C-alpha positions in Angstrom: -29.7 -36.7 58.2 -28.0 -39.8 56.6 -30.1 -39.5 53.5 -29.0 -35.8 53.0 -25.4 -36.9 53.4 -25.8 -39.4 50.6 -27.4 -36.9 48.3 -24.5 -34.4 48.8 -21.9 -37.1 48.1 -23.7 -38.1 44.9 -23.8 -34.5 43.6 -20.2 -34.0 44.4 -19.3 -37.1 42.5 -21.3 -36.0 39.3 -19.7 -32.6 39.4 -16.2 -34.1 39.8 -16.9 -36.4 36.7 -18.1 -33.4 34.7 -15.0 -31.4 35.5 -12.8 -34.3 34.5 -14.7 -35.0 31.3 -11.9 -33.9 29.0 -9.1 -35.1 31.2 -6.5 -37.2 29.4 -3.8 -38.9 31.4 -0.4 -37.4 30.9 1.1 -40.8 29.9 -1.2 -40.8 26.8 0.4 -37.7 25.3 3.5 -38.2 23.2 6.6 -36.2 24.0 7.0 -33.0 22.0 10.5 -32.1 20.9 11.4 -28.5 20.3 11.5 -27.5 16.6 15.0 -26.5 15.4 15.6 -22.7 15.1 18.1 -20.9 13.0 19.4 -17.3 13.3 18.4 -14.8 10.7 19.6 -11.4 9.5 16.7 -9.8 11.3 17.8 -11.0 14.7 20.3 -8.2 15.1 18.0 -5.4 13.9 17.0 -2.6 16.3 13.3 -3.1 17.5 11.9 -0.3 15.4 13.6 -1.5 12.2 12.6 -5.1 13.0 9.0 -4.0 13.4 9.1 -2.4 9.9 10.5 -5.6 8.4 7.8 -7.7 10.1 5.1 -5.3 8.8 6.5 -5.6 5.2 6.5 -9.4 5.5 2.9 -9.3 6.7 1.9 -7.1 3.8 3.7 -9.4 1.3 1.9 -12.4 2.7 -1.4 -10.6 2.5 -0.7 -9.7 -1.2 0.2 -13.3 -2.0 -3.0 -14.5 -0.3 -5.2 -12.0 -2.1 -3.7 -13.0 -5.5 -4.2 -16.7 -4.7 -7.8 -16.3 -3.7 -9.1 -14.0 -6.4 -8.3 -14.6 -10.1 -10.8 -12.0 -11.1 -9.3 -9.1 -9.3 -9.1 -5.9 -11.5 -5.6 -5.1 -12.8 -5.3 -1.8 -11.0 -6.1 -3.4 -7.7 -3.4 -6.0 -8.2 -0.9 -3.2 -8.9 -2.1 -1.2 -5.9 -1.5 -4.1 -3.6 1.8 -4.9 -5.1 3.2 -1.4 -5.0 1.9 -0.7 -1.5 4.3 -3.4 -0.3 7.2 -1.7 -2.2 6.7 1.9 -1.0 10.1 3.3 -0.1 12.0 0.7 -2.1 14.0 1.5 -5.3 12.6 -0.4 -8.3 13.2 -0.8 -12.0 10.1 -0.7 -14.2 10.1 -2.0 -17.7 7.4 -0.7 -20.1 5.7 -2.5 -22.9 8.4 -1.3 -25.4 11.2 -2.8 -23.3 12.4 0.6 -21.9 13.3 0.8 -18.3 12.7 3.5 -15.6 14.3 3.5 -12.2 13.4 5.3 -8.9 12.1 4.9 -5.4 8.3 4.4 -5.0 6.8 7.4 -3.2 3.1 7.3 -4.0 0.7 4.6 -5.3 -2.3 6.2 -7.0 -5.5 4.7 -8.3 -4.1 3.7 -11.7 -0.5 5.0 -11.6 2.7 4.9 -9.4 5.1 7.7 -8.8 8.9 7.1 -8.6 11.4 9.6 -7.2 14.8 9.8 -8.9 17.0 12.5 -7.5 15.1 15.8 -7.9 12.5 14.3 -10.4 9.1 12.7 -9.9 8.3 10.1 -12.6 4.6 9.1 -13.1 4.1 5.7 -14.6 0.6 4.4 -15.6 -0.2 0.8 -14.6 -1.3 0.1 -18.1 2.2 0.7 -19.5 4.0 -1.7 -17.0 5.5 -4.9 -18.3 7.7 -5.9 -15.3 8.9 -4.6 -12.0 12.3 -5.5 -10.4 13.0 -4.3 -6.8 16.5 -3.1 -6.0 16.3 -2.5 -2.3 16.2 -5.0 0.5 14.6 -2.8 3.1 12.2 0.1 2.6 13.3 3.6 3.7 11.0 5.2 6.3 7.9 6.6 4.6 5.6 8.5 6.9 2.0 8.4 6.1 -0.3 11.2 7.4 -1.3 10.4 11.0 -4.9 11.6 11.7 -4.5 10.7 15.4 -2.4 13.9 15.9 -4.7 16.4 14.2 -6.0 19.3 16.3 -9.6 19.4 17.6 -10.9 22.0 15.1 -9.7 20.0 12.1 -11.0 16.8 13.6 -14.4 18.4 14.0 -14.4 19.7 10.4 -13.3 16.3 9.1 -16.1 14.5 11.0 -19.0 16.8 10.2 -17.9 18.0 6.7 -16.0 15.0 5.5 -16.8 15.3 1.7 -16.0 19.0 1.6 -12.7 18.7 3.6 -11.3 15.6 1.9 -12.2 16.8 -1.6 -10.2 20.0 -1.1 -6.9 18.1 -0.2 -5.0 15.8 -2.5 -3.3 14.3 0.5 -6.6 13.4 2.1 -8.0 12.0 -1.1 -4.9 9.8 -1.4 -5.3 8.7 2.2 -9.0 7.7 2.0 -9.6 6.8 -1.6 -6.3 6.8 -3.6 -5.8 9.8 -5.8 -6.8 9.8 -9.5 -4.3 10.9 -12.1 -6.2 14.0 -13.1 -6.3 15.2 -9.5 -2.6 14.4 -8.9 -1.6 16.4 -12.0 -3.4 19.5 -10.5 -0.5 19.8 -8.1 1.8 20.5 -11.1 -0.4 23.0 -12.9 1.5 26.0 -14.2 4.7 24.0 -13.9 6.9 22.6 -16.6 6.6 18.8 -17.2 7.7 16.3 -19.7 5.1 14.1 -21.4 5.9 11.0 -23.3 3.3 9.6 -25.9 4.4 6.6 -27.9 7.8 7.4 -29.4 7.4 11.2 -29.0 8.4 13.4 -26.0 6.8 16.8 -25.3 8.1 19.3 -22.8 6.1 22.4 -21.8 3.9 24.3 -19.3 1.0 22.4 -17.9 -1.8 24.9 -18.3 -5.0 22.9 -17.9 -6.1 19.5 -16.4 -9.4 17.8 -17.0 -10.8 14.4 -16.2 -9.6 12.9 -19.4 -7.1 15.3 -20.9 -4.3 17.8 -20.1 -3.1 20.8 -22.0 0.6 21.5 -22.5 1.9 24.8 -23.7 5.1 24.6 -25.7 6.4 28.1 -26.5 3.2 29.8 -27.8 1.3 26.8 -28.9 -1.0 24.7 -26.8 -1.6 21.0 -27.3 -4.2 18.7 -25.7 -3.2 15.2 -24.7 -5.7 12.5 -23.7 -4.6 10.8 -20.5 -5.1 7.4 -22.1 -2.3 8.2 -24.6 0.3 9.2 -22.0 3.1 6.7 -21.4 5.1 8.6 -18.9 5.2 12.0 -17.2 8.3 13.5 -15.6 8.2 16.7 -13.4 10.5 18.4 -10.9 9.9 17.3 -7.4 
């Protein structure tokens, strides 16, 4: 009986030593003084607006991190990341000729950005951008499509016929893949648009859109414009 009591006491001692293996006496830890805090403009914002500001800050930090980690990122990806953080904000874009265009960013496509200025949509290719200057401090609410609220029939079609369903909707193409310029311009087919190429401006009816060209009808004459030559497109919203 005595031997068993000794064994139990030894086991308890080992277990106690193991549990205290990382124990550091409190007297060995230096005192930690609270860091000074300062009020900011965001302290008085309503919770929903504060959440939007925090989200924008998070996106901006992610953009800066991406740019710092990858010097070989394609140009269009850099612009996509940058403009994603400016959606809803009014900006001034300067082109390679020193000309400026102003408007609120409403859509960031694959190789272009769309600005809204009053009742006009302004399409700006990334390749023509020299500099961007934001005018707004906070972005206006911009509601992306929410697939969590779709009905069960559409959810089933999207799940089992993804390619067919998405390819038939410019909004879904933008949501999943970012819309290409030629697809975006299909939304304005048979509408009057203004196309700028170099120092010339052409206004007419958009009659045809292909992968690399568009056709503009001015009065009774049709002209084909390669997308690569287009510096700016303006159309009624």
